[in-house]
N, CA, C and O atoms as a GROMACS GRO file, in nm:
protein
  520
    1MET      N    1  22.192  10.847   8.388
    1MET     CA    2  22.202  10.889   8.249
    1MET      C    3  22.100  10.810   8.167
    1MET      O    4  22.093  10.688   8.177
    2PRO      N    5  22.019  10.880   8.083
    2PRO     CA    6  21.919  10.809   8.003
    2PRO      C    7  21.986  10.725   7.894
    2PRO      O    8  22.098  10.755   7.853
    3PRO      N    9  21.918  10.620   7.849
    3PRO     CA   10  21.978  10.537   7.744
    3PRO      C   11  21.990  10.615   7.613
    3PRO      O   12  21.909  10.702   7.584
    4MET      N   13  22.092  10.581   7.535
    4MET     CA   14  22.116  10.647   7.407
    4MET      C   15  22.041  10.572   7.297
    4MET      O   16  22.041  10.449   7.293
    5ILE      N   17  21.979  10.647   7.209
    5ILE     CA   18  21.912  10.587   7.094
    5ILE      C   19  22.001  10.610   6.973
    5ILE      O   20  22.016  10.724   6.929
    6PRO      N   21  22.060  10.505   6.918
    6PRO     CA   22  22.150  10.525   6.803
    6PRO      C   23  22.070  10.553   6.676
    6PRO      O   24  21.962  10.497   6.655
    7ALA      N   25  22.124  10.640   6.592
    7ALA     CA   26  22.062  10.666   6.462
    7ALA      C   27  22.101  10.554   6.367
    7ALA      O   28  22.215  10.507   6.368
    8ASN      N   29  22.008  10.511   6.286
    8ASN     CA   30  22.040  10.411   6.185
    8ASN      C   31  21.994  10.460   6.049
    8ASN      O   32  21.932  10.566   6.039
    9SER      N   33  22.023  10.385   5.946
    9SER     CA   34  21.995  10.431   5.810
    9SER      C   35  21.846  10.451   5.783
    9SER      O   36  21.809  10.529   5.696
   10SER      N   37  21.758  10.382   5.857
   10SER     CA   38  21.615  10.400   5.835
   10SER      C   39  21.566  10.534   5.890
   10SER      O   40  21.455  10.577   5.857
   11GLN      N   41  21.646  10.601   5.972
   11GLN     CA   42  21.608  10.730   6.028
   11GLN      C   43  21.662  10.848   5.946
   11GLN      O   44  21.625  10.962   5.971
   12LEU      N   45  21.748  10.819   5.849
   12LEU     CA   46  21.809  10.925   5.770
   12LEU      C   47  21.722  10.954   5.648
   12LEU      O   48  21.675  10.863   5.580
   13PHE      N   49  21.702  11.083   5.620
   13PHE     CA   50  21.621  11.125   5.507
   13PHE      C   51  21.706  11.201   5.408
   13PHE      O   52  21.778  11.293   5.445
   14ASP      N   53  21.697  11.164   5.283
   14ASP     CA   54  21.760  11.241   5.177
   14ASP      C   55  21.651  11.324   5.111
   14ASP      O   56  21.621  11.308   4.993
   15THR      N   57  21.592  11.413   5.190
   15THR     CA   58  21.481  11.496   5.145
   15THR      C   59  21.521  11.642   5.158
   15THR      O   60  21.542  11.690   5.269
   16PRO      N   61  21.532  11.713   5.047
   16PRO     CA   62  21.568  11.854   5.058
   16PRO      C   63  21.458  11.934   5.126
   16PRO      O   64  21.340  11.918   5.095
   17ILE      N   65  21.496  12.020   5.218
   17ILE     CA   66  21.404  12.115   5.279
   17ILE      C   67  21.450  12.254   5.237
   17ILE      O   68  21.565  12.272   5.198
   18PHE      N   69  21.361  12.351   5.245
   18PHE     CA   70  21.387  12.477   5.177
   18PHE      C   71  21.390  12.597   5.270
   18PHE      O   72  21.376  12.709   5.222
   19ASN      N   73  21.409  12.579   5.398
   19ASN     CA   74  21.408  12.694   5.488
   19ASN      C   75  21.526  12.785   5.460
   19ASN      O   76  21.637  12.738   5.432
   20ALA      N   77  21.502  12.914   5.467
   20ALA     CA   78  21.602  13.020   5.449
   20ALA      C   79  21.643  13.040   5.305
   20ALA      O   80  21.756  13.083   5.279
   21GLN      N   81  21.557  13.009   5.210
   21GLN     CA   82  21.583  13.037   5.069
   21GLN      C   83  21.497  13.153   5.023
   21GLN      O   84  21.388  13.176   5.076
   22VAL      N   85  21.546  13.226   4.925
   22VAL     CA   86  21.465  13.330   4.862
   22VAL      C   87  21.405  13.266   4.736
   22VAL      O   88  21.480  13.231   4.645
   23PRO      N   89  21.274  13.252   4.729
   23PRO     CA   90  21.214  13.185   4.615
   23PRO      C   91  21.221  13.271   4.489
   23PRO      O   92  21.213  13.394   4.496
   24LYS      N   93  21.236  13.206   4.374
   24LYS     CA   94  21.249  13.279   4.247
   24LYS      C   95  21.123  13.359   4.211
   24LYS      O   96  21.132  13.458   4.139
   25GLU      N   97  21.005  13.315   4.261
   25GLU     CA   98  20.881  13.386   4.227
   25GLU      C   99  20.855  13.505   4.318
   25GLU      O  100  20.757  13.578   4.299
   26GLY      N  101  20.940  13.526   4.417
   26GLY     CA  102  20.921  13.634   4.512
   26GLY      C  103  20.831  13.590   4.627
   26GLY      O  104  20.777  13.480   4.622
   27PRO      N  105  20.815  13.672   4.730
   27PRO     CA  106  20.735  13.635   4.846
   27PRO      C  107  20.588  13.613   4.810
   27PRO      O  108  20.526  13.696   4.743
   28ARG      N  109  20.533  13.501   4.855
   28ARG     CA  110  20.392  13.471   4.829
   28ARG      C  111  20.332  13.396   4.945
   28ARG      O  112  20.403  13.333   5.024
   29GLY      N  113  20.201  13.403   4.954
   29GLY     CA  114  20.128  13.329   5.056
   29GLY      C  115  20.007  13.262   4.995
   29GLY      O  116  19.952  13.309   4.895
   30MET      N  117  19.966  13.152   5.054
   30MET     CA  118  19.849  13.078   5.008
   30MET      C  119  19.758  13.058   5.128
   30MET      O  120  19.792  12.984   5.220
   31GLY      N  121  19.642  13.122   5.128
   31GLY     CA  122  19.549  13.114   5.240
   31GLY      C  123  19.449  13.001   5.223
   31GLY      O  124  19.396  12.978   5.114
   32ILE      N  125  19.425  12.931   5.331
   32ILE     CA  126  19.329  12.820   5.332
   32ILE      C  127  19.250  12.830   5.462
   32ILE      O  128  19.306  12.852   5.568
   33VAL      N  129  19.118  12.813   5.452
   33VAL     CA  130  19.034  12.807   5.571
   33VAL      C  131  18.988  12.663   5.589
   33VAL      O  132  18.924  12.606   5.500
   34ALA      N  133  19.022  12.605   5.702
   34ALA     CA  134  18.981  12.467   5.733
   34ALA      C  135  18.852  12.474   5.815
   34ALA      O  136  18.854  12.521   5.929
   35PRO      N  137  18.741  12.426   5.759
   35PRO     CA  138  18.612  12.434   5.830
   35PRO      C  139  18.594  12.317   5.926
   35PRO      O  140  18.516  12.226   5.899
   36PHE      N  141  18.665  12.321   6.037
   36PHE     CA  142  18.654  12.212   6.135
   36PHE      C  143  18.514  12.204   6.192
   36PHE      O  144  18.454  12.306   6.225
   37THR      N  145  18.462  12.084   6.203
   37THR     CA  146  18.333  12.058   6.267
   37THR      C  147  18.349  11.933   6.351
   37THR      O  148  18.456  11.871   6.351
   38ASN      N  149  18.246  11.895   6.422
   38ASN     CA  150  18.259  11.775   6.506
   38ASN      C  151  18.268  11.648   6.421
   38ASN      O  152  18.299  11.541   6.474
   39THR      N  153  18.240  11.657   6.290
   39THR     CA  154  18.253  11.540   6.204
   39THR      C  155  18.374  11.549   6.112
   39THR      O  156  18.419  11.447   6.061
   40ALA      N  157  18.427  11.668   6.089
   40ALA     CA  158  18.545  11.686   6.005
   40ALA      C  159  18.656  11.742   6.090
   40ALA      O  160  18.663  11.863   6.114
   41ILE      N  161  18.744  11.655   6.137
   41ILE     CA  162  18.848  11.700   6.229
   41ILE      C  163  18.986  11.702   6.165
   41ILE      O  164  19.082  11.743   6.230
   42GLU      N  165  18.999  11.657   6.038
   42GLU     CA  166  19.130  11.651   5.975
   42GLU      C  167  19.117  11.680   5.826
   42GLU      O  168  19.026  11.630   5.760
   43PHE      N  169  19.210  11.760   5.773
   43PHE     CA  170  19.213  11.793   5.631
   43PHE      C  171  19.354  11.778   5.579
   43PHE      O  172  19.450  11.813   5.648
   44ASP      N  173  19.368  11.727   5.456
   44ASP     CA  174  19.496  11.720   5.388
   44ASP      C  175  19.507  11.835   5.290
   44ASP      O  176  19.412  11.863   5.216
   45ILE      N  177  19.621  11.902   5.289
   45ILE     CA  178  19.649  12.009   5.195
   45ILE      C  179  19.762  11.960   5.106
   45ILE      O  180  19.876  11.946   5.151
   46ASN      N  181  19.732  11.935   4.979
   46ASN     CA  182  19.830  11.884   4.885
   46ASN      C  183  19.894  12.000   4.812
   46ASN      O  184  19.825  12.080   4.749
   47LEU      N  185  20.026  12.011   4.819
   47LEU     CA  186  20.098  12.123   4.760
   47LEU      C  187  20.138  12.099   4.615
   47LEU      O  188  20.198  12.187   4.553
   48LEU      N  189  20.107  11.982   4.560
   48LEU     CA  190  20.152  11.946   4.425
   48LEU      C  191  20.104  12.046   4.320
   48LEU      O  192  20.184  12.094   4.240
   49LEU      N  193  19.975  12.078   4.317
   49LEU     CA  194  19.922  12.169   4.216
   49LEU      C  195  19.980  12.309   4.229
   49LEU      O  196  20.021  12.369   4.130
   50THR      N  197  19.985  12.360   4.350
   50THR     CA  198  20.038  12.494   4.374
   50THR      C  199  20.183  12.504   4.330
   50THR      O  200  20.224  12.603   4.270
   51GLN      N  201  20.261  12.399   4.360
   51GLN     CA  202  20.403  12.404   4.324
   51GLN      C  203  20.426  12.372   4.177
   51GLN      O  204  20.517  12.429   4.116
   52SER      N  205  20.348  12.282   4.118
   52SER     CA  206  20.368  12.250   3.976
   52SER      C  207  20.328  12.366   3.886
   52SER      O  208  20.383  12.380   3.776
   53GLN      N  209  20.234  12.450   3.929
   53GLN     CA  210  20.196  12.568   3.852
   53GLN      C  211  20.286  12.688   3.880
   53GLN      O  212  20.264  12.796   3.827
   54GLN      N  213  20.388  12.668   3.964
   54GLN     CA  214  20.486  12.769   3.997
   54GLN      C  215  20.428  12.892   4.066
   54GLN      O  216  20.489  12.999   4.062
   55PHE      N  217  20.310  12.880   4.130
   55PHE     CA  218  20.261  12.990   4.211
   55PHE      C  219  20.351  13.006   4.333
   55PHE      O  220  20.395  13.116   4.366
   56MET      N  221  20.378  12.894   4.398
   56MET     CA  222  20.473  12.890   4.510
   56MET      C  223  20.560  12.767   4.490
   56MET      O  224  20.509  12.655   4.488
   57SER      N  225  20.689  12.786   4.475
   57SER     CA  226  20.778  12.674   4.450
   57SER      C  227  20.814  12.598   4.578
   57SER      O  228  20.863  12.486   4.572
   58LEU      N  229  20.789  12.659   4.692
   58LEU     CA  230  20.823  12.595   4.819
   58LEU      C  231  20.743  12.658   4.932
   58LEU      O  232  20.689  12.768   4.917
   59VAL      N  233  20.736  12.588   5.044
   59VAL     CA  234  20.674  12.641   5.166
   59VAL      C  235  20.780  12.638   5.274
   59VAL      O  236  20.844  12.536   5.298
   60GLN      N  237  20.798  12.754   5.341
   60GLN     CA  238  20.898  12.763   5.447
   60GLN      C  239  20.838  12.794   5.584
   60GLN      O  240  20.902  12.771   5.686
   61ALA      N  241  20.715  12.845   5.585
   61ALA     CA  242  20.656  12.887   5.712
   61ALA      C  243  20.504  12.896   5.695
   61ALA      O  244  20.452  12.879   5.585
   62PHE      N  245  20.436  12.925   5.806
   62PHE     CA  246  20.292  12.944   5.798
   62PHE      C  247  20.246  13.036   5.910
   62PHE      O  248  20.314  13.053   6.012
   63PHE      N  249  20.128  13.094   5.888
   63PHE     CA  250  20.056  13.168   5.990
   63PHE      C  251  19.929  13.090   6.019
   63PHE      O  252  19.867  13.037   5.927
   64CYS      N  253  19.890  13.082   6.146
   64CYS     CA  254  19.765  13.016   6.184
   64CYS      C  255  19.687  13.109   6.275
   64CYS      O  256  19.738  13.158   6.376
   65ASP      N  257  19.560  13.133   6.237
   65ASP     CA  258  19.470  13.210   6.323
   65ASP      C  259  19.375  13.112   6.390
   65ASP      O  260  19.272  13.075   6.334
   66ASN      N  261  19.412  13.071   6.510
   66ASN     CA  262  19.332  12.978   6.589
   66ASN      C  263  19.264  13.052   6.704
   66ASN      O  264  19.232  12.993   6.808
   67SER      N  265  19.243  13.182   6.685
   67SER     CA  266  19.194  13.267   6.794
   67SER      C  267  19.051  13.236   6.837
   67SER      O  268  19.017  13.258   6.953
   68LEU      N  269  18.967  13.186   6.749
   68LEU     CA  270  18.827  13.158   6.784
   68LEU      C  271  18.803  13.014   6.825
   68LEU      O  272  18.691  12.977   6.860
   69ASN      N  273  18.907  12.935   6.821
   69ASN     CA  274  18.895  12.791   6.845
   69ASN      C  275  18.934  12.759   6.989
   69ASN      O  276  19.043  12.794   7.034
   70GLY      N  277  18.846  12.693   7.060
   70GLY     CA  278  18.873  12.652   7.198
   70GLY      C  279  18.956  12.525   7.206
   70GLY      O  280  18.983  12.477   7.316
   71SER      N  281  18.998  12.471   7.093
   71SER     CA  282  19.083  12.351   7.088
   71SER      C  283  19.213  12.383   7.016
   71SER      O  284  19.219  12.477   6.936
   72SER      N  285  19.316  12.308   7.045
   72SER     CA  286  19.443  12.326   6.975
   72SER      C  287  19.432  12.276   6.832
   72SER      O  288  19.341  12.200   6.798
   73VAL      N  289  19.526  12.319   6.748
   73VAL     CA  290  19.534  12.276   6.608
   73VAL      C  291  19.671  12.212   6.589
   73VAL      O  292  19.773  12.264   6.634
   74THR      N  293  19.673  12.098   6.520
   74THR     CA  294  19.798  12.030   6.489
   74THR      C  295  19.822  12.036   6.339
   74THR      O  296  19.732  12.011   6.259
   75ILE      N  297  19.945  12.069   6.302
   75ILE     CA  298  19.988  12.069   6.163
   75ILE      C  299  20.099  11.966   6.151
   75ILE      O  300  20.195  11.968   6.228
   76ARG      N  301  20.084  11.874   6.053
   76ARG     CA  302  20.183  11.767   6.036
   76ARG      C  303  20.226  11.762   5.889
   76ARG      O  304  20.141  11.759   5.799
   77THR      N  305  20.357  11.762   5.866
   77THR     CA  306  20.408  11.751   5.730
   77THR      C  307  20.418  11.603   5.693
   77THR      O  308  20.446  11.518   5.777
   78GLY      N  309  20.396  11.574   5.565
   78GLY     CA  310  20.390  11.436   5.520
   78GLY      C  311  20.522  11.362   5.520
   78GLY      O  312  20.534  11.258   5.585
   79THR      N  313  20.621  11.413   5.450
   79THR     CA  314  20.746  11.340   5.431
   79THR      C  315  20.830  11.335   5.558
   79THR      O  316  20.873  11.227   5.599
   80LEU      N  317  20.854  11.448   5.619
   80LEU     CA  318  20.941  11.453   5.737
   80LEU      C  319  20.866  11.434   5.867
   80LEU      O  320  20.928  11.420   5.973
   81ASN      N  321  20.733  11.432   5.861
   81ASN     CA  322  20.649  11.405   5.977
   81ASN      C  323  20.672  11.504   6.091
   81ASN      O  324  20.665  11.466   6.208
   82GLN      N  325  20.700  11.629   6.057
   82GLN     CA  326  20.710  11.733   6.160
   82GLN      C  327  20.570  11.761   6.211
   82GLN      O  328  20.476  11.772   6.132
   83SER      N  329  20.556  11.774   6.340
   83SER     CA  330  20.426  11.801   6.401
   83SER      C  331  20.436  11.928   6.485
   83SER      O  332  20.522  11.939   6.572
   84VAL      N  333  20.346  12.023   6.458
   84VAL     CA  334  20.344  12.151   6.528
   84VAL      C  335  20.205  12.169   6.586
   84VAL      O  336  20.105  12.147   6.517
   85ILE      N  337  20.197  12.210   6.712
   85ILE     CA  338  20.068  12.231   6.778
   85ILE      C  339  20.052  12.378   6.812
   85ILE      O  340  20.137  12.438   6.879
   86ILE      N  341  19.942  12.437   6.766
   86ILE     CA  342  19.908  12.575   6.799
   86ILE      C  343  19.804  12.569   6.909
   86ILE      O  344  19.699  12.507   6.890
   87PRO      N  345  19.829  12.632   7.023
   87PRO     CA  346  19.734  12.624   7.135
   87PRO      C  347  19.598  12.685   7.103
   87PRO      O  348  19.584  12.764   7.009
   88ALA      N  349  19.500  12.647   7.181
   88ALA     CA  350  19.365  12.703   7.168
   88ALA      C  351  19.369  12.854   7.188
   88ALA      O  352  19.451  12.905   7.264
   89ASN      N  353  19.281  12.925   7.118
   89ASN     CA  354  19.265  13.070   7.131
   89ASN      C  355  19.396  13.146   7.116
   89ASN      O  356  19.427  13.235   7.195
   90SER      N  357  19.473  13.110   7.013
   90SER     CA  358  19.600  13.178   6.989
   90SER      C  359  19.626  13.190   6.840
   90SER      O  360  19.555  13.133   6.757
   91GLN      N  361  19.730  13.264   6.807
   91GLN     CA  362  19.777  13.280   6.670
   91GLN      C  363  19.925  13.251   6.668
   91GLN      O  364  19.991  13.258   6.772
   92ALA      N  365  19.978  13.218   6.550
   92ALA     CA  366  20.120  13.183   6.543
   92ALA      C  367  20.176  13.205   6.404
   92ALA      O  368  20.107  13.187   6.304
   93TYR      N  369  20.303  13.245   6.399
   93TYR     CA  370  20.388  13.238   6.281
   93TYR      C  371  20.494  13.135   6.315
   93TYR      O  372  20.562  13.149   6.417
   94LEU      N  373  20.510  13.032   6.232
   94LEU     CA  374  20.608  12.927   6.263
   94LEU      C  375  20.676  12.875   6.136
   94LEU      O  376  20.612  12.866   6.031
   95PRO      N  377  20.805  12.842   6.146
   95PRO     CA  378  20.873  12.775   6.034
   95PRO      C  379  20.817  12.634   6.018
   95PRO      O  380  20.764  12.576   6.112
   96LEU      N  381  20.830  12.580   5.897
   96LEU     CA  382  20.779  12.446   5.869
   96LEU      C  383  20.877  12.376   5.776
   96LEU      O  384  20.927  12.435   5.680
   97LEU      N  385  20.906  12.249   5.806
   97LEU     CA  386  20.996  12.168   5.723
   97LEU      C  387  20.911  12.088   5.625
   97LEU      O  388  20.853  11.986   5.661
   98VAL      N  389  20.906  12.135   5.502
   98VAL     CA  390  20.818  12.075   5.402
   98VAL      C  391  20.899  12.036   5.279
   98VAL      O  392  20.974  12.117   5.225
   99ALA      N  393  20.884  11.912   5.236
   99ALA     CA  394  20.948  11.866   5.113
   99ALA      C  395  20.867  11.916   4.993
   99ALA      O  396  20.750  11.951   5.007
  100LYS      N  397  20.929  11.919   4.877
  100LYS     CA  398  20.859  11.964   4.756
  100LYS      C  399  20.745  11.868   4.723
  100LYS      O  400  20.760  11.746   4.734
  101ASN      N  401  20.631  11.925   4.684
  101ASN     CA  402  20.511  11.849   4.647
  101ASN      C  403  20.460  11.761   4.761
  101ASN      O  404  20.405  11.654   4.738
  102ASP      N  405  20.477  11.806   4.881
  102ASP     CA  406  20.438  11.732   5.000
  102ASP      C  407  20.290  11.753   5.032
  102ASP      O  408  20.223  11.835   4.969
  103THR      N  409  20.241  11.680   5.128
  103THR     CA  410  20.106  11.699   5.180
  103THR      C  411  20.118  11.744   5.325
  103THR      O  412  20.198  11.691   5.401
  104ILE      N  413  20.038  11.844   5.361
  104ILE     CA  414  20.032  11.893   5.498
  104ILE      C  415  19.896  11.856   5.554
  104ILE      O  416  19.794  11.880   5.489
  105THR      N  417  19.893  11.798   5.672
  105THR     CA  418  19.767  11.760   5.736
  105THR      C  419  19.742  11.853   5.852
  105THR      O  420  19.829  11.872   5.938
  106VAL      N  421  19.622  11.911   5.857
  106VAL     CA  422  19.582  11.997   5.969
  106VAL      C  423  19.465  11.929   6.039
  106VAL      O  424  19.376  11.875   5.975
  107SER      N  425  19.467  11.933   6.172
  107SER     CA  426  19.360  11.867   6.248
  107SER      C  427  19.329  11.945   6.375
  107SER      O  428  19.414  12.014   6.431
  108SER      N  429  19.203  11.933   6.420
  108SER     CA  430  19.158  11.997   6.542
  108SER      C  431  19.027  11.933   6.586
  108SER      O  432  18.950  11.884   6.503
  109MET      N  433  19.003  11.933   6.715
  109MET     CA  434  18.875  11.885   6.769
  109MET      C  435  18.775  12.000   6.781
  109MET      O  436  18.662  11.980   6.825
  110GLY      N  437  18.818  12.121   6.743
  110GLY     CA  438  18.729  12.238   6.752
  110GLY      C  439  18.620  12.233   6.648
  110GLY      O  440  18.619  12.147   6.560
  111GLU      N  441  18.527  12.327   6.659
  111GLU     CA  442  18.412  12.331   6.568
  111GLU      C  443  18.397  12.468   6.502
  111GLU      O  444  18.285  12.513   6.477
  112VAL      N  445  18.509  12.534   6.475
  112VAL     CA  446  18.507  12.664   6.408
  112VAL      C  447  18.611  12.663   6.296
  112VAL      O  448  18.707  12.586   6.301
  113PRO      N  449  18.592  12.748   6.195
  113PRO     CA  450  18.692  12.757   6.089
  113PRO      C  451  18.824  12.813   6.143
  113PRO      O  452  18.825  12.900   6.229
  114VAL      N  453  18.934  12.760   6.092
  114VAL     CA  454  19.068  12.806   6.130
  114VAL      C  455  19.140  12.846   6.001
  114VAL      O  456  19.142  12.770   5.905
  115THR      N  457  19.199  12.965   6.001
  115THR     CA  458  19.268  13.017   5.883
  115THR      C  459  19.416  12.984   5.890
  115THR      O  460  19.482  13.002   5.993
  116PHE      N  461  19.467  12.934   5.778
  116PHE     CA  462  19.610  12.907   5.762
  116PHE      C  463  19.658  12.987   5.642
  116PHE      O  464  19.589  12.996   5.540
  117VAL      N  465  19.777  13.045   5.653
  117VAL     CA  466  19.843  13.108   5.540
  117VAL      C  467  19.982  13.047   5.531
  117VAL      O  468  20.066  13.067   5.619
  118PHE      N  469  20.004  12.971   5.424
  118PHE     CA  470  20.135  12.909   5.402
  118PHE      C  471  20.220  13.006   5.323
  118PHE      O  472  20.175  13.063   5.224
  119LEU      N  473  20.344  13.024   5.367
  119LEU     CA  474  20.433  13.126   5.313
  119LEU      C  475  20.555  13.063   5.248
  119LEU      O  476  20.605  12.961   5.295
  120ASN      N  477  20.603  13.124   5.141
  120ASN     CA  478  20.724  13.072   5.076
  120ASN      C  479  20.848  13.147   5.122
  120ASN      O  480  20.954  13.132   5.061
  121VAL      N  481  20.837  13.225   5.226
  121VAL     CA  482  20.951  13.297   5.283
  121VAL      C  483  20.967  13.255   5.430
  121VAL      O  484  20.869  13.218   5.494
  122PRO      N  485  21.088  13.261   5.483
  122PRO     CA  486  21.107  13.224   5.623
  122PRO      C  487  21.053  13.333   5.716
  122PRO      O  488  21.053  13.451   5.682
  123VAL      N  489  21.008  13.291   5.833
  123VAL     CA  490  20.962  13.385   5.936
  123VAL      C  491  21.019  13.339   6.071
  123VAL      O  492  21.051  13.222   6.090
  124ALA      N  493  21.029  13.432   6.162
  124ALA     CA  494  21.070  13.398   6.298
  124ALA      C  495  20.951  13.337   6.371
  124ALA      O  496  20.837  13.378   6.349
  125ALA      N  497  20.976  13.242   6.457
  125ALA     CA  498  20.869  13.174   6.532
  125ALA      C  499  20.811  13.268   6.637
  125ALA      O  500  20.884  13.334   6.711
  126ALA      N  501  20.678  13.273   6.641
  126ALA     CA  502  20.608  13.352   6.743
  126ALA      C  503  20.470  13.291   6.763
  126ALA      O  504  20.400  13.261   6.667
  127VAL      N  505  20.432  13.273   6.890
  127VAL     CA  506  20.298  13.224   6.926
  127VAL      C  507  20.246  13.318   7.034
  127VAL      O  508  20.317  13.350   7.129
  128TRP      N  509  20.120  13.361   7.020
  128TRP     CA  510  20.065  13.451   7.119
  128TRP      C  511  19.917  13.419   7.142
  128TRP      O  512  19.846  13.375   7.052
  129ALA      N  513  19.873  13.442   7.267
  129ALA     CA  514  19.733  13.423   7.304
  129ALA      C  515  19.652  13.544   7.258
  129ALA      O  516  19.702  13.656   7.258
  130VAL      N  517  19.529  13.519   7.221
  130VAL     CA  518  19.444  13.628   7.173
  130VAL      C  519  19.335  13.654   7.275
  130VAL      O  520  19.251  13.742   7.256
   0.00000   0.00000   0.00000
């Protein structure tokens, strides 16, 4: 039997997440193209402006078009530190645990632009090779 790792107070987060909510502004998406190159392998996407202007009050999911990239793409949320990896030459719709006004970091070792669309509505998880 593997050893048990006890949860302690430093592992508990009082951070609201917004999955499975209907946003008051209605369904919306925010598209971003990350121009990955051999010198720019990581980008931060700050949601503060988008959410403070009420364009999108929350992020619940995303679409990633990594079809032209021979490398995987990693998406990491700032507060909850969720890490999601989209395989090389694939596309995906995935839920995301994002706190309000959070920062999302996207990274890849590839050298092609990768399109992300962050959604304020929930989606079912799906990843497929292209």
